[in-house]
C-alpha positions as a printed Julia matrix, in Angstrom:
119×3 Matrix{Float64}:
  -0.62  -35.11   43.45
  -4.16  -36.19   42.54
  -4.86  -32.73   41.16
  -1.66  -32.87   39.05
  -2.67  -36.2    37.59
  -6.18  -34.89   36.7
  -4.72  -31.84   35.0
  -2.18  -33.98   33.1
  -4.92  -36.35   31.96
  -7.1   -33.42   30.93
  -4.35  -31.82   28.9
  -3.21  -35.06   27.29
  -4.71  -35.22   23.82
  -4.63  -38.32   21.71
  -3.06  -37.98   18.27
  -6.4   -37.71   16.51
  -7.5   -34.89   18.8
  -4.25  -33.07   18.11
  -4.83  -33.29   14.33
  -8.37  -32.07   14.65
  -7.15  -29.14   16.83
  -4.56  -28.18   14.23
  -7.13  -28.31   11.44
  -9.54  -26.13   13.48
  -6.79  -23.61   14.21
  -5.88  -23.36   10.49
  -9.58  -22.89    9.57
 -10.0   -20.22   12.22
  -6.96  -18.38   10.93
  -8.27  -18.43    7.39
 -11.68  -17.15    8.53
 -10.15  -14.29   10.56
  -7.96  -13.32    7.63
 -10.92  -12.87    5.29
 -13.64  -11.77    7.72
 -13.75   -8.14    6.44
 -13.95   -9.02    2.75
 -17.27   -9.11    0.97
 -18.11  -12.27   -0.87
 -16.77  -11.89   -4.38
 -13.84   -9.7    -3.39
 -10.8   -11.75   -4.3
  -8.04   -9.27   -3.51
  -6.62   -7.56   -0.45
  -6.48   -3.81   -0.09
  -3.0    -3.5    -1.64
  -4.15   -5.34   -4.79
  -7.72   -4.12   -5.12
  -8.36   -0.38   -5.24
 -10.8     1.22   -7.6
 -10.92    4.7    -9.07
 -14.17    6.03   -7.64
 -14.52    8.34  -10.64
 -14.16    5.62  -13.26
 -15.6     2.47  -11.6
 -18.51    0.65  -13.12
 -21.6    -0.28  -11.08
 -20.3    -3.85  -10.77
 -16.92   -2.66   -9.44
 -18.61   -0.31   -6.96
 -20.74   -3.18   -5.7
 -17.52   -4.97   -4.64
 -16.91   -2.26   -2.02
 -17.96   -3.12    1.55
 -21.53   -1.94    2.24
 -22.2    -0.84   -1.38
 -25.03   -2.67   -3.14
 -26.78   -2.12   -6.45
 -28.79    0.94   -5.47
 -25.96    2.79   -3.77
 -23.58    2.03   -6.62
 -26.13    3.49   -9.04
 -26.46    6.59   -6.84
 -22.65    7.12   -6.93
 -22.67    6.86  -10.74
 -25.63    9.22  -11.01
 -23.94   11.74   -8.65
 -20.77   11.58  -10.79
 -22.71   12.23  -13.97
 -24.65   15.12  -12.5
 -21.91   16.78  -10.45
 -18.6    15.73  -12.0
 -15.81   13.75  -10.48
 -15.27   13.34   -6.77
 -12.28   15.44   -5.67
 -12.22   14.58   -1.96
 -13.27   11.49   -0.04
 -15.77   13.7     1.88
 -17.51   14.44   -1.43
 -18.98   10.97   -1.22
 -20.96   12.05    1.83
 -23.14   14.0    -0.64
 -24.41   10.71   -2.05
 -27.61    9.63   -0.35
 -26.95    6.51    1.68
 -23.27    7.2     2.4
 -22.59    8.37    5.93
 -19.34    8.75    7.83
 -19.23    5.11    8.93
 -19.77    3.72    5.41
 -17.24    6.23    4.05
 -14.63    5.02    6.54
 -15.21    1.43    5.46
 -14.68    2.14    1.76
 -11.84    4.67    1.89
  -9.15    1.95    2.01
 -10.54    0.48   -1.16
 -10.85    3.59   -3.35
  -8.71    6.29   -4.98
  -9.26    9.15   -7.44
  -7.01   11.39   -9.48
  -6.35   14.93   -8.3
  -6.22   17.89  -10.68
  -2.44   17.67  -10.97
  -2.7    14.01  -12.09
  -1.34   12.57   -8.86
  -3.13    9.6    -7.44
  -4.89   10.22   -4.14
  -4.94    7.12   -1.97
């Protein structure tokens, strides 16, 4: 019975502790929801996709793991070699490996020859 009373006392939270716990749980939920987004990205994947063949440097920088230099390399590669036709074509850009490509694929699309959107 003594053990039961200790457990009950341990689990009993005063009202203020309950409120603090609820606030912390809400904050943790918000943080987990947005943990994969880069600062500055204000949209989720369904709302924010860019055409890799038309995006500006600023738009490319919003992609996870893409900074100023890599965005500029993507644009230079586009100008010198034409539009990207497959996601794997991005591997030809110096600084983009398989892991980085996998991170940005959900955020990009391009138009195929027949005009269909490739997501």
